[in-house]
MILUM-247506 format. One record per residue (C-alpha): residue in three letters; residue number from 0; chain; y negated, x negated, z. Coordinates in Angstrom, 3 decimals, padded with zeros to 6 digits. Layout:
[ALA NUM A [Y X Z]]
...
//
This chain:
[MET 0 A [-148.001 180.107 -177.623]]
[LYS 1 A [-144.807 181.586 -179.393]]
[PHE 2 A [-143.551 179.213 -181.775]]
[ALA 3 A [-140.613 179.436 -184.264]]
[TYR 4 A [-137.660 176.596 -185.252]]
[LEU 5 A [-136.309 177.527 -188.495]]
[SER 6 A [-132.646 176.826 -187.583]]
[SER 7 A [-129.492 178.828 -186.979]]
[PRO 8 A [-127.254 177.914 -183.686]]
[GLY 9 A [-124.631 175.422 -184.554]]
[SER 10 A [-123.232 171.923 -183.413]]
[PHE 11 A [-125.279 170.347 -185.626]]
[GLY 12 A [-128.057 167.616 -185.198]]
[LEU 13 A [-131.232 169.890 -186.293]]
[PHE 14 A [-130.022 172.593 -184.174]]
[THR 15 A [-129.650 170.447 -181.070]]
[VAL 16 A [-133.492 169.016 -181.808]]
[CYS 17 A [-134.414 172.632 -181.578]]
[ARG 18 A [-132.449 173.292 -178.102]]
[ASN 19 A [-133.826 169.638 -176.546]]
[LEU 20 A [-137.374 170.505 -177.990]]
[ARG 21 A [-137.717 173.930 -176.731]]
[ALA 22 A [-136.579 172.672 -173.166]]
[GLY 23 A [-139.538 170.404 -173.188]]
[LEU 24 A [-142.021 172.798 -174.864]]
[ALA 25 A [-141.160 175.331 -172.243]]
[PRO 26 A [-142.951 173.835 -168.976]]
[LEU 27 A [-146.091 173.515 -171.234]]
[GLY 28 A [-146.337 177.222 -172.084]]
[VAL 29 A [-144.993 177.297 -175.516]]
[GLU 30 A [-142.173 179.327 -176.367]]
[LEU 31 A [-139.557 177.973 -178.579]]
[ARG 32 A [-137.500 180.449 -180.800]]
[TRP 33 A [-134.827 179.564 -183.194]]
[ILE 34 A [-135.081 181.769 -186.609]]
[GLY 35 A [-132.131 181.772 -189.031]]
[HIS 36 A [-131.830 183.905 -192.116]]
[GLY 37 A [-129.085 185.359 -193.887]]
[THR 38 A [-125.327 186.476 -193.662]]
[TRP 39 A [-124.434 182.786 -192.497]]
[ALA 40 A [-127.001 182.730 -189.819]]
[LYS 41 A [-125.766 186.096 -188.393]]
[ARG 42 A [-122.033 184.631 -188.759]]
[ALA 43 A [-123.197 181.468 -186.651]]
[ALA 44 A [-125.349 183.921 -183.995]]
[GLU 45 A [-122.384 185.992 -183.417]]
[ASP 46 A [-120.201 183.139 -182.734]]
[PRO 47 A [-118.739 183.150 -179.043]]
[LEU 48 A [-119.655 179.309 -179.253]]
[PHE 49 A [-123.381 179.981 -178.704]]
[ALA 50 A [-123.035 183.497 -176.694]]
[ASP 51 A [-125.980 181.908 -174.714]]
[GLU 52 A [-127.974 181.760 -177.604]]
[ARG 53 A [-128.519 185.043 -179.013]]
[SER 54 A [-131.680 185.616 -176.647]]
[ARG 55 A [-132.988 182.755 -177.845]]
[GLY 56 A [-133.540 183.734 -180.940]]
[GLU 57 A [-133.775 185.587 -184.142]]
[VAL 58 A [-131.749 186.466 -187.514]]
[VAL 59 A [-133.604 187.185 -190.464]]
[GLY 60 A [-131.747 189.162 -193.209]]
[ALA 61 A [-128.871 189.409 -191.752]]
[ASN 62 A [-127.176 190.764 -194.601]]
[SER 63 A [-128.884 189.177 -197.627]]
[GLU 64 A [-127.667 185.860 -199.611]]
[ASP 65 A [-130.892 186.080 -201.942]]
[PHE 66 A [-132.656 183.457 -200.868]]
[ASP 67 A [-136.203 184.530 -202.654]]
[HIS 68 A [-135.766 187.653 -200.401]]
[LEU 69 A [-134.709 185.802 -197.738]]
[GLY 70 A [-137.752 183.520 -197.555]]
[LYS 71 A [-140.575 186.820 -198.218]]
[LEU 72 A [-138.756 188.177 -194.994]]
[LEU 73 A [-139.471 184.784 -192.998]]
[VAL 74 A [-142.860 184.711 -193.903]]
[SER 75 A [-143.143 188.921 -193.146]]
[HIS 76 A [-141.277 188.317 -189.799]]
[LEU 77 A [-143.131 185.171 -188.805]]
[VAL 78 A [-146.244 187.201 -189.133]]
[ASP 79 A [-145.060 190.629 -187.364]]
[GLN 80 A [-143.874 189.195 -184.508]]
[ALA 81 A [-147.264 186.892 -184.168]]
[TYR 82 A [-146.106 183.533 -184.034]]
[ASP 83 A [-148.546 180.925 -183.655]]
[GLY 84 A [-146.774 178.483 -185.323]]
[VAL 85 A [-143.525 177.364 -187.046]]
[PHE 86 A [-141.388 174.158 -187.406]]
[VAL 87 A [-140.062 173.512 -190.466]]
[SER 88 A [-137.490 170.297 -191.242]]
[PRO 89 A [-137.053 169.275 -194.464]]
[PRO 90 A [-134.415 168.809 -195.907]]
[GLN 91 A [-133.756 172.841 -195.640]]
[ASP 92 A [-133.224 175.308 -198.230]]
[ALA 93 A [-135.715 175.789 -200.650]]
[CYS 94 A [-137.212 179.043 -199.185]]
[GLN 95 A [-137.153 177.998 -196.226]]
[MET 96 A [-139.330 174.912 -196.719]]
[ASN 97 A [-141.493 177.421 -199.484]]
[ILE 98 A [-142.782 179.489 -196.518]]
[VAL 99 A [-145.867 176.849 -195.324]]
[ARG 100 A [-147.357 177.931 -198.858]]
[TYR 101 A [-147.599 181.803 -198.176]]
[LEU 102 A [-148.479 181.479 -194.006]]
[PRO 103 A [-151.855 182.820 -193.142]]
[ALA 104 A [-154.287 180.198 -192.071]]
[HIS 105 A [-154.024 180.833 -188.539]]
[VAL 106 A [-150.339 179.651 -188.518]]
[THR 107 A [-149.608 176.473 -187.549]]
[ARG 108 A [-147.261 174.758 -189.419]]
[ILE 109 A [-145.792 171.366 -188.417]]
[LEU 110 A [-143.400 169.382 -191.050]]
[VAL 111 A [-140.345 167.516 -189.258]]
[GLY 112 A [-139.178 165.094 -191.481]]
[GLN 113 A [-135.499 164.791 -190.341]]
[SER 114 A [-134.168 161.860 -192.790]]
[ASN 115 A [-134.198 159.058 -194.154]]
[ALA 116 A [-132.801 159.587 -197.439]]
[ILE 117 A [-135.275 158.828 -200.342]]
[GLY 118 A [-134.425 161.743 -202.274]]
[VAL 119 A [-135.801 164.341 -199.358]]
[PHE 120 A [-139.466 163.139 -200.008]]
[PRO 121 A [-140.442 163.806 -203.422]]
[PRO 122 A [-140.016 167.669 -203.091]]
[LEU 123 A [-142.690 167.584 -200.382]]
[ARG 124 A [-145.284 166.547 -202.488]]
[GLY 125 A [-145.622 170.491 -203.131]]
[LEU 126 A [-145.654 171.316 -199.717]]
[ARG 127 A [-148.265 168.456 -198.334]]
[ASP 128 A [-151.608 170.536 -198.598]]
[TYR 129 A [-150.139 173.494 -197.083]]
[VAL 130 A [-148.963 171.758 -193.662]]
[HIS 131 A [-151.591 170.797 -190.661]]
[ALA 132 A [-148.862 167.767 -189.737]]
[ALA 133 A [-146.228 166.030 -190.454]]
[VAL 134 A [-143.898 164.422 -188.064]]
[GLY 135 A [-141.281 161.788 -188.942]]
[VAL 136 A [-138.423 161.241 -186.346]]
[ALA 137 A [-138.397 157.700 -186.947]]
[PRO 138 A [-141.105 155.173 -188.420]]
[GLY 139 A [-138.813 154.974 -191.357]]
[VAL 140 A [-138.799 158.688 -192.015]]
[ARG 141 A [-142.568 158.697 -191.713]]
[ASN 142 A [-143.229 155.729 -193.715]]
[GLY 143 A [-141.327 157.926 -196.493]]
[LEU 144 A [-143.550 161.086 -195.940]]
[VAL 145 A [-145.824 158.809 -196.834]]
[LYS 146 A [-144.726 157.040 -199.320]]
[TYR 147 A [-142.689 159.364 -201.429]]
[GLY 148 A [-143.614 162.590 -200.436]]
[LYS 149 A [-147.330 161.008 -200.722]]
[ILE 150 A [-148.314 163.095 -197.611]]
[ASP 151 A [-151.863 161.797 -196.501]]
[PRO 152 A [-151.505 159.394 -193.384]]
[ALA 153 A [-153.879 160.572 -191.265]]
[ARG 154 A [-151.239 164.065 -191.273]]
[THR 155 A [-148.726 162.127 -190.187]]
[THR 156 A [-147.244 160.609 -187.377]]
[VAL 157 A [-144.113 159.539 -185.555]]
[ILE 158 A [-142.019 162.188 -182.562]]
[GLY 159 A [-138.507 160.716 -182.031]]
[ASN 160 A [-135.774 163.096 -181.233]]
[ALA 161 A [-134.854 163.101 -177.280]]
[VAL 162 A [-132.220 164.735 -175.379]]
[SER 163 A [-132.478 166.637 -172.363]]
[LEU 164 A [-131.584 164.731 -169.422]]
[THR 165 A [-130.558 166.966 -166.883]]
[PRO 166 A [-126.749 167.079 -167.953]]
[TYR 167 A [-126.481 163.551 -167.733]]
[GLU 168 A [-128.457 162.761 -164.366]]
[SER 169 A [-125.277 164.492 -162.177]]
[LEU 170 A [-122.604 162.219 -164.027]]
[PRO 171 A [-119.976 160.637 -162.119]]
[PRO 172 A [-119.973 156.610 -162.254]]
[ARG 173 A [-117.989 155.607 -165.139]]
[THR 174 A [-114.091 155.254 -164.508]]
[PRO 175 A [-113.434 151.335 -165.391]]
[SER 176 A [-110.751 151.464 -168.518]]
[THR 177 A [-108.406 148.253 -169.895]]
[THR 178 A [-108.684 150.062 -172.782]]
[LEU 179 A [-112.067 149.860 -174.374]]
[ARG 180 A [-112.900 153.261 -175.469]]
[LEU 181 A [-114.475 153.963 -178.416]]
[LEU 182 A [-116.584 157.415 -179.682]]
[SER 183 A [-117.860 159.168 -182.511]]
[PHE 184 A [-118.919 162.296 -182.769]]
[GLY 185 A [-120.745 164.647 -184.986]]
[ARG 186 A [-120.504 165.666 -188.924]]
[ILE 187 A [-117.751 164.301 -190.534]]
[GLU 188 A [-119.069 163.402 -193.670]]
[GLU 189 A [-118.712 159.992 -195.764]]
[ARG 190 A [-121.749 159.985 -198.287]]
[GLN 191 A [-124.732 159.707 -195.306]]
[LYS 192 A [-122.247 159.145 -192.032]]
[GLY 193 A [-120.180 156.338 -193.793]]
[VAL 194 A [-116.700 157.893 -191.640]]
[PHE 195 A [-114.128 155.947 -193.534]]
[TRP 196 A [-115.279 152.239 -192.782]]
[LEU 197 A [-114.049 153.756 -188.734]]
[PRO 198 A [-110.380 153.490 -189.520]]
[GLN 199 A [-111.475 150.083 -191.644]]
[ILE 200 A [-113.266 149.082 -188.244]]
[LEU 201 A [-110.066 149.803 -185.811]]
[SER 202 A [-107.543 147.944 -188.222]]
[LEU 203 A [-109.216 144.821 -187.183]]
[LEU 204 A [-108.829 145.440 -183.834]]
[SER 205 A [-105.095 145.864 -184.060]]
[ASP 206 A [-104.699 142.829 -181.421]]
[ILE 207 A [-106.844 144.231 -178.468]]
[ASP 208 A [-106.594 147.291 -176.497]]
[VAL 209 A [-108.622 149.370 -178.206]]
[HIS 210 A [-108.563 153.318 -178.099]]
[LEU 211 A [-110.927 155.942 -181.063]]
[THR 212 A [-112.257 159.367 -180.395]]
[ILE 213 A [-113.703 161.234 -183.153]]
[GLY 214 A [-115.437 164.361 -182.468]]
[GLY 215 A [-117.018 166.902 -185.010]]
[ASP 216 A [-115.963 168.848 -188.261]]
[GLY 217 A [-117.246 168.278 -190.965]]
[LEU 218 A [-116.397 168.065 -195.355]]
[HIS 219 A [-114.556 165.070 -195.039]]
[LEU 220 A [-112.030 165.701 -192.082]]
[ASN 221 A [-109.219 165.836 -193.445]]
[GLU 222 A [-109.447 162.920 -195.512]]
[LEU 223 A [-110.695 160.717 -192.025]]
[LYS 224 A [-107.398 161.952 -190.612]]
[ALA 225 A [-105.133 161.125 -193.409]]
[ARG 226 A [-107.123 157.462 -193.302]]
[CYS 227 A [-106.492 157.288 -189.711]]
[ALA 228 A [-102.927 157.874 -189.633]]
[PRO 229 A [-101.592 154.794 -189.989]]
[LEU 230 A [-103.194 154.099 -186.820]]
[GLY 231 A [-101.224 156.030 -185.025]]
[ASP 232 A [-102.175 157.316 -181.436]]
[ARG 233 A [-104.838 154.507 -181.378]]
[VAL 234 A [-106.859 157.819 -182.660]]
[THR 235 A [-107.657 161.092 -181.214]]
[PHE 236 A [-109.385 164.178 -183.600]]
[LEU 237 A [-110.902 166.648 -180.950]]
[GLY 238 A [-112.580 169.055 -183.151]]
[LEU 239 A [-115.626 170.391 -182.545]]
[VAL 240 A [-116.881 169.653 -178.950]]
[PRO 241 A [-119.242 172.455 -177.506]]
[THR 242 A [-122.670 171.442 -176.151]]
[ALA 243 A [-121.701 171.737 -172.315]]
[GLN 244 A [-118.976 169.325 -172.819]]
[ILE 245 A [-120.493 166.558 -174.723]]
[PRO 246 A [-122.379 164.827 -171.486]]
[ALA 247 A [-118.538 164.090 -170.153]]
[LEU 248 A [-117.080 163.430 -173.354]]
[ILE 249 A [-119.280 160.368 -173.131]]
[ALA 250 A [-118.653 159.608 -169.612]]
[SER 251 A [-115.391 158.929 -169.946]]
[HIS 252 A [-116.050 156.307 -173.374]]
[ASP 253 A [-117.606 152.791 -173.494]]
[VAL 254 A [-118.998 152.344 -176.824]]
[PHE 255 A [-120.353 154.843 -180.004]]
[VAL 256 A [-119.811 153.604 -183.194]]
[LEU 257 A [-122.434 155.271 -185.998]]
[PRO 258 A [-121.718 153.762 -189.531]]
[SER 259 A [-124.017 155.830 -190.857]]
[ARG 260 A [-125.703 154.737 -194.205]]
[TYR 261 A [-128.784 156.111 -193.853]]
[GLU 262 A [-130.335 159.083 -190.941]]
[GLY 263 A [-133.083 160.197 -189.519]]
[LEU 264 A [-132.882 159.999 -185.611]]
[PRO 265 A [-129.442 161.267 -184.916]]
[SER 266 A [-129.185 163.456 -182.114]]
[ALA 267 A [-125.450 161.950 -180.977]]
[LEU 268 A [-126.994 158.460 -180.758]]
[ILE 269 A [-129.574 159.405 -178.095]]
[GLU 270 A [-127.213 161.447 -176.259]]
[SER 271 A [-124.444 158.722 -176.635]]
[MET 272 A [-126.959 155.887 -175.157]]
[ALA 273 A [-128.447 158.617 -172.043]]
[GLY 274 A [-124.860 159.000 -171.181]]
[GLY 275 A [-124.277 155.148 -170.878]]
[CYS 276 A [-122.433 154.441 -173.940]]
[VAL 277 A [-123.219 151.427 -175.552]]
[PRO 278 A [-124.083 151.940 -179.334]]
[VAL 279 A [-122.767 149.468 -182.235]]
[ALA 280 A [-124.618 151.090 -185.192]]
[SER 281 A [-125.585 150.247 -188.588]]
[ARG 282 A [-129.173 148.651 -188.493]]
[ILE 283 A [-131.017 150.984 -190.719]]
[GLU 284 A [-134.484 149.851 -191.278]]
[GLY 285 A [-137.111 152.141 -189.152]]
[VAL 286 A [-134.352 154.366 -188.177]]
[THR 287 A [-131.605 152.618 -185.578]]
[ASP 288 A [-133.687 149.705 -184.855]]
[TYR 289 A [-136.375 152.254 -184.028]]
[VAL 290 A [-134.106 152.677 -180.664]]
[ILE 291 A [-131.426 149.855 -180.735]]
[ARG 292 A [-132.878 146.235 -179.650]]
[ASP 293 A [-129.842 144.071 -180.859]]
[ASN 294 A [-127.778 142.665 -177.948]]
[GLU 295 A [-130.449 144.201 -175.326]]
[ASN 296 A [-129.769 147.873 -175.044]]
[GLY 297 A [-126.626 147.807 -177.808]]
[ARG 298 A [-125.878 145.952 -180.920]]
[LEU 299 A [-126.646 146.462 -184.716]]
[PHE 300 A [-124.427 145.348 -187.921]]
[ASP 301 A [-125.482 145.727 -191.487]]
[ILE 302 A [-124.998 148.941 -193.376]]
[GLY 303 A [-121.100 148.557 -194.862]]
[ASP 304 A [-120.342 145.312 -192.619]]
[VAL 305 A [-117.473 146.584 -190.902]]
[ALA 306 A [-116.282 142.855 -190.109]]
[THR 307 A [-118.991 142.456 -188.371]]
[ALA 308 A [-118.796 145.860 -186.271]]
[ALA 309 A [-115.489 144.644 -185.036]]
[ALA 310 A [-116.279 141.601 -184.144]]
[MET 311 A [-119.100 143.193 -181.854]]
[ILE 312 A [-116.460 145.147 -180.284]]
[ARG 313 A [-113.948 142.984 -180.286]]
[SER 314 A [-117.040 140.816 -177.971]]
[LEU 315 A [-117.231 144.378 -175.872]]
[ALA 316 A [-113.590 144.566 -174.822]]
[GLU 317 A [-113.937 140.672 -173.283]]
[ASP 318 A [-117.274 140.638 -172.014]]
[ARG 319 A [-117.242 143.302 -169.601]]
[ALA 320 A [-120.242 142.414 -167.883]]
[SER 321 A [-122.108 142.379 -171.259]]
[LEU 322 A [-120.712 145.860 -171.968]]
[ALA 323 A [-122.399 146.935 -168.092]]
[ARG 324 A [-125.612 145.547 -169.046]]
[LEU 325 A [-125.997 146.894 -172.533]]
[SER 326 A [-125.061 150.418 -170.943]]
[ALA 327 A [-127.514 150.448 -168.079]]
[ALA 328 A [-130.351 149.519 -170.709]]
[ALA 329 A [-129.244 152.220 -173.440]]
[ALA 330 A [-129.336 154.789 -170.304]]
[LYS 331 A [-132.880 153.290 -169.434]]
[GLU 332 A [-134.294 153.591 -173.021]]
[VAL 333 A [-133.658 157.067 -173.219]]
[ARG 334 A [-134.600 158.145 -169.892]]
[GLU 335 A [-138.106 156.123 -170.853]]
[ARG 336 A [-138.641 157.340 -174.563]]
[PHE 337 A [-136.905 159.306 -175.586]]
[SER 338 A [-136.449 162.191 -172.754]]
[ALA 339 A [-137.012 165.823 -173.725]]
[ALA 340 A [-140.011 165.815 -171.540]]
[VAL 341 A [-141.303 162.644 -173.584]]
[MET 342 A [-140.854 164.356 -176.828]]
[GLY 343 A [-141.928 168.122 -175.559]]
[GLN 344 A [-145.358 166.383 -174.749]]
[SER 345 A [-145.665 164.541 -177.889]]
[TYR 346 A [-145.601 167.851 -179.880]]
[PHE 347 A [-147.359 169.402 -177.202]]
[ASP 348 A [-150.234 167.191 -177.690]]
[LEU 349 A [-150.314 167.377 -181.518]]
[ILE 350 A [-150.237 170.950 -181.698]]
[GLN 351 A [-152.984 171.004 -179.496]]
[ASN 352 A [-154.953 168.414 -182.063]]
[VAL 353 A [-154.530 170.434 -184.851]]
[ARG 354 A [-155.417 173.708 -183.541]]
[ALA 355 A [-158.331 172.468 -182.072]]
[ASN 356 A [-159.473 170.145 -185.282]]
[PRO 357 A [-157.385 172.023 -187.731]]
[PRO 358 A [-157.272 169.603 -191.494]]
[ALA 359 A [-158.479 171.539 -194.520]]
[LEU 360 A [-155.612 172.647 -195.934]]
[ALA 361 A [-154.308 174.700 -199.396]]
[LYS 362 A [-155.682 178.392 -199.168]]
[PRO 363 A [-151.979 180.622 -198.398]]
[LEU 364 A [-150.394 181.881 -201.721]]
[PRO 365 A [-150.027 185.679 -202.047]]
[LEU 366 A [-146.490 186.774 -200.775]]
[GLU 367 A [-146.085 189.108 -204.117]]
[GLN 368 A [-146.007 186.049 -205.879]]
[TRP 369 A [-143.269 183.769 -204.290]]
[ALA 370 A [-142.604 181.190 -206.349]]
[TYR 371 A [-141.461 177.391 -205.480]]
[PRO 372 A [-143.488 174.714 -206.475]]
[ALA 373 A [-142.400 172.078 -209.675]]
[SER 374 A [-141.562 169.344 -206.879]]
[PHE 375 A [-138.233 171.577 -206.266]]
[ARG 376 A [-137.087 170.971 -209.442]]
[PRO 377 A [-133.635 168.546 -209.612]]
[GLY 378 A [-134.755 165.206 -210.595]]
[LEU 379 A [-132.867 162.859 -212.273]]
[GLY 380 A [-130.905 161.356 -209.036]]
[ARG 381 A [-128.554 164.468 -208.762]]
[TRP 382 A [-126.736 162.309 -212.052]]
[MET 383 A [-126.478 159.392 -210.391]]
[PRO 384 A [-123.454 158.026 -209.044]]
[ARG 385 A [-123.164 157.073 -205.357]]
[SER 386 A [-123.077 153.208 -206.050]]
[LEU 387 A [-126.317 153.478 -208.220]]
[LYS 388 A [-128.175 155.524 -205.568]]
[THR 389 A [-127.427 152.680 -202.874]]
[VAL 390 A [-128.492 149.717 -204.926]]
[ILE 391 A [-131.984 151.742 -205.997]]
[ARG 392 A [-132.341 152.890 -202.032]]
[SER 393 A [-132.270 149.195 -201.028]]
[LEU 394 A [-134.144 148.109 -203.743]]
[LEU 395 A [-137.264 150.542 -202.273]]
[ARG 396 A [-136.797 149.516 -199.172]]
[ARG 397 A [-137.466 146.120 -199.402]]
//
C-alpha cells in the first residue's frame, strides 16, 4: 500500500511525526510519502538540511501560491499517482484539509488531530462525513474531535505520536555534571508554547548551578533572547538543530522543560524522554498527563505556575538519585508505549480495519465545484484577546 502524508520537510513537529510514522509503517508493507504543495514546499524540499528527504516525497504545484488551485492539484495528484490513502493533520491550511471531500471513495482518508486547541475542532464538522477515521494523538485531542468537531465517537481513536528508537539505543551513558543541564527545543512561540516563562523559571533558580539550552526557531526568538539577556551565560541559544543531532543533544542534558499552554502530543517531549531527559512540563489535561505520571517518570506543574516549575527543577538539582530514577522511567515509558513500531502497528491495524469495514461516507464532491465548507469560516474567536480565550478554554475543559 502507498499512503500520502500532507506535509513538507521541516524541523517542526508535524514532519517529525511523518518521519516516525514512516519508520513504523515500512516494515508492515506500507510506503508513506510526504506531499507538500506550493512555493514554500519547494523551498523546504530544496533546503540542504533535508536533502535526504527529496526521494521520499514530492511537491505539488511548486510554482503556485493559489490555494484553490493547489487543493485541486493535490486531489488530482493523489488519484493519478494511485495513492491508497492519505493522512490529513489539522490544523493545516484549508486546501489541504478540504481535499477529503473530493477524493474518490476508494482512497482511505484518515484525519489525525495534532492539537488540543479548541479552535481547531469546529472547522472539522465540515469534514467529518468524508473521513474513514479520526485519530487524536492524545485522549484530550480525541475528546475535542468528538465534543467540538462533532465526529462520531465510533469513528475516533487515540494513537500517540512516537519516536524511532534506533538513534537512542546507541547513545553513550550520561556524563554526570555538577551543573543541572536544562533543555528546551522546538518552535519558539509564546501563544502556544509559553516560552516567555522560561527566563522567569530560570530567574527563580539564581542561587543554584543550572544552565538552560534553547534550540529551535520561531516567531518570538528575538524577543526570547532579549528576555534572557539578563541571565547572561546561564542561557545558550542553538538555533535550528538538525534532526540527526537531536538524540546527542538530549543525552547531554538532564531536564526537558515544556511550559506550553496547549499541545497535541509534542514530539519534542517524546524524543526527550526517549533519551532519558526528565520532563518538567505543564499539566495539560489529556495530553501531557497521558505520557507523564507525576514523580514517576517526570514532573507536572499547573500551566503558568513558574514558581512550582522552578521548585521541581530545584528538587531535581538537589536530589540526583530522584533525577536518575525519573530518567530511567522516562526512557522506559517511551520504549513500551511510544516507539515508532508501536505507532506503526496501531495505524496499520486502523487502516486494515477501515478498508475491510469502510464506514458510510458522504458522496465525493465534483472537483470542478471546489469550495470550502461553511465550518471553515472564521468565528468570533479570531477577535478575542488571548486572556479571554485562556479563561474560556479553562471553563470548557472542566
